[in-house]
N, C-alpha and C positions, 0 to 999 in steps of 0.2 A: 587451533589444533588441540588435540587431546593427549593426555598422558594416561598411563595404565591405571586401572581402578585401584590398584594397590598403593599408588603414590599418595603422598601426604595431601589431603584435601586442602584447598584454599580456605582462607579465613571466612569467606562468604558462606561456606557450608555450615558454619557454626552460628549463624544468625538465629536469634530467638524468633519464635513465630510472630511476635508483635512487631519486631524490627523488620522482618521479611515482609510482612503484610503492609507495613507503612511504605517501604521502598517500592513494592510492587504497585501499590495504589497510586503513588506519585507518578510512576512511569506510565501506567496504563491510562489513568485519567487524562494526563497531558497528551498522550498519544491519541486518545479518542477525540479530544478537542482539535488536534492537528488534522486528523482525517475527516472530521466533520467539515472543517474549513476547506480542505482540499477537494472532497467529493461533492460538496454543494454545487460546485461548478458543473460537474457532469450531470447531476440530478436536475438542474434547472436550465441547462444549455438550450434545449428545444423551446423553452418558454421565453428566455430573454434575448434569443439570437436576433429576432427582427428589430428589437429596440436598439441594439448596439450596431448591427451590421446593415440594417435596411434590406431592400430587395425582397425576393420571394422566400417562402419558408424553407424550401429545399436547399437553396444556395446559401441562405443565412445560417442554417444548421451546419452545413459543411464548413463554413467559415468559423463558426463557434467550435466545432470539433478540431479544426486545424489549430486554433489557439490552444485548445485542450492539449494537443500534441506538442505544441511549442513549449508549454510548461514543462513537459517531460525532458526537453533538451537541457534544462538547467539542473535536472536532478543529478546527473553525473558530476557536474561542477560542485553542487552542494555536497554530494557524497564525498568528493575528494577534499574540499576545503574544510567542511565542518567535521568530516571524519578525521582528517589530520589534526584538527583542533582538539577533538576528543582524545586522540592518542597522545597528544602533548599535554593538554591542560585538564583532561578528565571528562568522564561521561556526563557528569552533572552540568558542567559549564556548557557543553554542547547541547544538552537538552534545553537549557534556558535560552540559548541563542536561537535555536530553531523555532521555538514557540513565539519568540518576539517577531521574527521574520514572517511567520504565518499570520500573526495578528495584523501586521502592516499590510500584507497582500490582500487579506480578506476585507479589510476596511477600504482599501482602494477599489476593489471590485464593487463594493456596496455603494460607493459614491461616483462610479464611472458615469459620465454624461451619455445621453442617448445620441444616436446618429443624427437625429433631427436637430439636436442642440449643438453638437460639436463637429459634425461631419466625420472625416477620417480620424480625427483626434480620439473619437470614442473607442474604436477598436484598438488604437495605439495604447490608450490608457489601460484597457482591459488586458492587452498583451503584456504590458509592464507588470501589472498586478500578478498575472499568472506566472511570469518569470520569477518574481519574488517568492511566490508560493512554491514553485518548483525547487528553488534553492533551499527553501526551508524543509520541505518533505524529503528531499534528497539527503540532506544532512541528518534529519531525524532518523532515517532508516539505518544510518551508521552509528546511532547512539542508543535509541530506545530499546530495540530488540537485543542489542549487545549487552546493555545494562541488565536486562532481565535474565539473560543467559548466564551472565557472570555472577549474579547474586544467588542464583538457584543452586540448591544442593545437586550434585551430579546425578544422583539416582532419580531426581524429580525434575530434571531440566526440561524434558519434553512437556510435562504438565505446566510448570511455571511459565516457560517461554511461550506456550500456546496462548497465554493471556495477551500477548502482543496482537494476535489476530482477532481475539475477542474484542479488545479495545478498538482496534482498527475498524472492525465490522460494526461495532456500536456507533462509531462516528458516521459510517455510511448509512446505518439504519436511522440514526437521528436525523440526518439530512433528508432521507426518504420520508420518514414519519412527519417531519415538519412540512414537507411538500404536500403530503396527504392532508394535513390539517389546513394549510393555507388554501389548497384547492377546494376544500369544503366550505370555508368561511368567506372566501373572496370569489367574486365573479371571475370568469375567464379573462375579461378585459382588465380588471383590477390586478390580477396576478401577473399578467403580461406587461402592464405599464409600470407598476411600482412595487407590487407584492413580492416579486422575486428578489428584491434588495434586502428584505427582512432577514433571511438566513445568513447572509454575508455580514451584516452589521451585528447580529447576535453572536456570530462566530468570533468576530473581532473582540467583542466584549468578554465572551467566555474565555478567550485565550489568556486574559489577565489572571483568571483563576488557575489555569495551567502554569503560568509563570510563577505564581506564589507556591504551588505544590512542588514544582521542580526545583526551585531555588532553596527549598528547605530539606531536600533529601540528602542522605549521606552518600559520599562517593563510593563506588564499587571497590571493595577491599582487594579484589584481584588486581585491579588497575593500580592501586596504591602499592601493592606488593611488587608488581612488575616495574613500577617507576623507581622504587627503592633499590632495585638491583641494577639500574642503568648507570653507566658511567656518565659524568657530567656533560660530555659533549655528544652523547648518543642522541640521534634524531631518528624517530620512527620513519621507516621507509618501506615501500612496497616494491622497490626496484628488483628485489631478488625473487619475487613471486608473480611475474607476469603470466606464466603458464597457468598458475593456480587461478588467477583472476579470470583468464579466458575460459577455463573449465567451468567456473562458477557462473559466468555469463551464459554459457551453453546450458547449464543445469537449470537456470532460472528463466530461460527464454519462454518455455511453454507456460509457466505460471503467469508471466507478464501478459502474454497474449490472451490466455483463457480468462483471467480475472477481469480485465477491462472490456473484453468482448461481452462477457456475461453481465457485468454490473453497469456498464456505460452504454454500449451500443444497443443492446436489446431493449432496455426501457426507453431510450431516446427515439428509436425507430418505431416503437409501439405507440408513442404519443400522437403520431400522425393518423392512427386508425382507431385509437381508444381515448377515452377521457383521461385527463391528467390524474384525476383522483383514483381511477381504477388501476392505472399504471403504478402509481405510488403505493397503492395497497398491495398489489401483487409483489412488487419489489420488496416491500417491507416485510411481508410474511416469509418470503424466501430467505431474506437476510437474517431474520430472527432465528429460523431453524438452523441456518448455517452457523450463526454465532454459538448456538447451544452445542453444536457438534465439536467445536474446537477443543475444549478441555478433555473431552472423551477421547478424541484421536491423539492428543498430546499425551495423555495417560497411557494409551495403548502403545505408543512409541517407546515409552519407558519400560514396557513389558516385553515387546517382541522386536524392538529395534526400529531405526529410521528407514533402513533400506527396503524392507518389504512394503511399507506404505508408499514410499517414493516411487518404487517400480510399479506398484498397482495403479497409482495415479497416472503415470505416463501411459500405461497400457489402456487405462480407461479412456483417455482422450484420443488414443490411436483408434480405438474401436468406435467411439462416439463422435469423433471429429466431424464426419459428414452429416449424420442426422441432426446434430446440434446446430450446425451452421447452414448448410446448403439445403437440407431437407425440411426445414421448419419455416412456416410463415405465421407470424403472430396475428391471430384474428380475434382473440378474446383474452380477457384478463387471466382466465384459467390456464390457457396455453402458455402465456408469459410466465406465470407462476411456476408451472411444472418444468418448463424448459430451463428457467433460471435455477430452480432447486436441484434438478438433476446435474446440471453443470457444476453447481457449488458443492454438492455432495462429493463428486469425483475430485474436485479441486481441494477438498479438505485433507486429502492424503498428503498434500504439499503444504498448504497454508498453516495448518496447526503446528507443524514441526519446522517451518522455515527458519524461525529465529534461532532455534537450537542448532539446526543443521548448518546454517551459515556461520554461526559463531564457532562451530567445531572445525571449520576449514582453515582458520587463521590463528596465528599466535597472538597473545594479548597485546604486544607492542604495536602491531599493525592491524589489529582486528577491525576497529571502526573504519579505518581508511580502506582496507581491503573489501569489506562487506559494502561500504558506502559506494565505492567505485563499481564493483562488479554488479551489484543488484541494480543500481541506478542506470548504468549503461544498458543493462538488459531491459529495464523499464522504458528507457528512452527509445531504444531501437525497436522493441517489440510491443510494449504495452501502450505507449502514447500514440503510436501509429495505427494500432489495430482498429479502433472505432472508425477512424477516417477511411482507412483502406477498405474495410468491409462495407461502409456506406457507399463508397465510390463504386465498388464492384456490384453492389445490390442495384444501383441505378442502371447498370448494363446487363443485369441478369447473369453475372459471372461469379456468383458466390461459391461455386464448386472449387474455384481456385483457392479461395480462402480456406475452405475445408482441407484441401491438400496441404496448405501452409501450416495449419494446426497439427495435422498428422505428422508432417515432417519434423516439427519441433518436438512432438511426442517421442519420435524415434531418437533424435539427438539427445534429449534429456534422459530417456530411459537407458541408453547405452552408457552415458556418463555416470548415472546412478549405480549401475552394476559394478563400476570400477572403484567406487569410493569405499574406504574401510568403514565398518560399523563403529559408531561412537557412543552407543547407549551405555550409560552408567560410568563412563570414563570422565576423569577430572580434566577441565580445561587447563592448559599450561599457564604458568605465571610469568 
């Protein structure tokens, strides 16, 4: 929640540029590593699916995407548990815990046995690894963007918090670029048999760097201030805000569907008609442009407000829902690039300001828990299921139904955005 602009600003608004840069760097680099580990699965799912699940390519990919969705089921639990941990013990402690869990999950994927080696134990191990990763990324979403929003000066909150999606996208981009490199230096057989393990093992090792950075950052002063005002027996709770959580779930539903449809389903479906290298190249260029847009849109939200951008984003997907999903068939790398880029440009109206917008919906004492639960329930219900649902409908030629699904989510989100108060330039409460 926010207070009026005339209120006394929290201590975080007085951070020196050096201190602010150090805190932002620790949060964003760790976040990039988290999302590299998380998104590597979707980037390589079509490649390793036969190794882990056996069977035919189409059925193996569906199984891999189903496990992709299962990982999302742990995100609400991670958001609730690690979010509550962050509201009780601090944002820094939660950031450290989430990156440790992500490293463990990534390592487990990297050493998962093949179906030929272990039979059904192979998909079981992969599912366990994905559940651990889901717990981690769910908890991180209640800590990392909240930390950025709390340390940002109120009049620059949109710009500073946009770095959350910059780092998130950098993690996605790094996974895509690594896939591009591996597909260029390894044969298709080498990539499918053992090369796909390399990104997961590298991600587990790199997470140790994230652990070091996050353990050295200072706690959010806004959180420290809120904790100092608590009575000894106070326990952060979201019991008084169920309606708010439900509204935030509705507001984030479109973003969850759009993001994972664009960044997961489209590249994985294109792998069956294009070379892996061309798919990774098209995805990487689209993500690179998307990454560059985030600070600009975040800055713009500090000038004109969050609501105009959020409403424009909802209207964009209402108009483009059908042509982006039902009316497009990926036949070339150029088509994949332009379809992804168009979807990501529209999505930027939400992604660049999502950290600030979500932080502004909850009070400090329950902010991590509230955001963690709401965003991750939305991701589990709408994001994790989107690639599998669209792949299933595509097999029967019924993708128009999915286009209607996207457009309905755009209407729901747009109506809810119209009803929220503008929070640009206002201080978060303490």
